[in-house]
C-alpha positions, 0 to 999 in steps of 0.5 A: 046551045053554046055553053061557056061554063059548067057548074057541077053540084055534089051532095053530102053524107047520109041517106040522100035520095036522087030525086031530092038531090035533083030538087036541090039542084033545080032550086039552086038553078032557079036561085042563080037564074034570079041573080044573073042576066038571062043571056048569061045564065043561058050560057051555063050548063048545070047537069040536073043530076049533078054528081050523085053517089049516095046510091053506092052505099045506101042499100047496104046501110038500109039493110043494116038499119032494117036489121037494127030495128027488127032484130036489134031492139031499136024499134021501141016506142013512138018517141024514140023512133022519132027522136034518138032513132032518127039520129042513129039512122043518120049516123049509120048512113052518114058515117058509114058513107064517110068511112067507105068513101074515104077509103078506110076499107077495101084498101086495094080493091078496084071496086071499092066505094072510093073508086066508084065515087071517083067514077061518078065524078069522072062520068060527070066530067065526060058528060060536061065535055060531050055537051060543052067541050072544054069549058071552064068549070065551077064546082060546089060540093057539100059536106062529105062531097068535099072530101070525095072531091078532094080525093079525086083532085089529089089523085088526078094531080098525082096522075098528071104529075107522073104522066106528064112530068115524070114525077114518080109519086106513088099512086093510090091503087084504089083510085080511078087514076091508077088505071084510067078509062080510055076515051078521046077526052083530054086528060087535062079536062078530066083531071079538072085543070079547067076548074076555076072556082071550087066552093065547099059548104059544110065541109068536114075534111078536118074530121078525117085528117086531124089525126095525121102528122102531115096534112096536105091540101091539093094544089091550086096554082101549080102543075097546070091548075089555076083555081080558087077554093072558097069554103063556107062554114056556119058556127052552129054547124057541127059538121062544117069547119074552117079549113085554114087551121089544118095548116098547122099540121103541114110538115114543111120538111117533107119537100118531096110529098105532093100537096101544100098547106091548107092555109095557102089555098083555102079562103074560109068564110063564116056565114049564118047559113039560112035558106030564107026566113023560114030557114033562119027561124028553124035551122040557122041557129042550130046544127041543122044549119048544115042543110042551109048553105045552098039557099044562103044569099051570101053563098048564092051571090058568090056562086053567081059572081064566079059563074 
C-alpha cells in the first residue's frame, strides 16, 4: 500500500487500558472512513495501536490504589466505593501520570517516565517511516497527551536547532533527544518536521504551566517546521482549556530563549463535545464531556478535512 499521509493518535491521563485505546482508534477510524472518499481514506495510515504510554505508570498506581483500599481504610461502603472512590482512583491515576510524564520527579534520570513517554512517540514515528516513508503527519492528542507531545516537540526542536543550526540551547537531560537512538531514519522526520496539523482535545497544558513567569509554545513556522495547531475545548470540561490566554505569560524580553507566544501559534475552538445523541444527553453538558471529543462531529469534520 502506498500511503500518502499518516494519522497518529495519543490518549490522555488516567487508567487507560490498551484494548480500550485501540477501540477508540478503531471507532475514530470508522468515523473518518464515513467522511472521506474510499480512495482517499485508503491512502491514510492510522497505526491501530496509536501512541500508548499509560502502561509506563499504571502498575505503580494500581499498587498504590490497592494499598489505599486494603490498608488505608478507603474500601468502606457500597456507595462510597462507587462514588467518591471512583473520583479518588481517577485522581491517583490521572494526576500521578501528570507529575510523572511532565518531569516533576527523576529530574536527571535517563529511565524516567518523561523519557520513556518520548520513546513511545519516537517508536511510533519509526513505525510510520517504515510503513510509509517520509509522509506528511497529522496528530490528534487528548488531555495529558497534549502536554507529553508538546514536550517531545519542544525537545526535538532544540535538538534540531543545536545540531543543524549550532544554536547552543541547553537540552533537557531527561529527553530522548539528549542522546537520540541511532538509526537510518532522517532526524528531520523523527523531529516531526513532517507534521502538518496538530489537533489537541481536552488539553490541560495550562494546569502545568500557569505558575511560571515565562511560558512558551513550540514553534510551528520556523526552523523547518510548518504546521497548524488547532485546540478544541468544551466549556463544561474542567480538564480542557483554551491555550491562547497563556500568551499573557510570555516574556518578550527573553529573546534568546526557545519558543513563541501561545497566542501566535494556537487556534482555539470551543465546541459542545458530544459523541452523538447519547453522548449529548449523558456527557455533553458536564465534566464528562472530557471523554467526548473524538466522536464530536465538529472535530471529526476538521480532522477529515486536514487528512
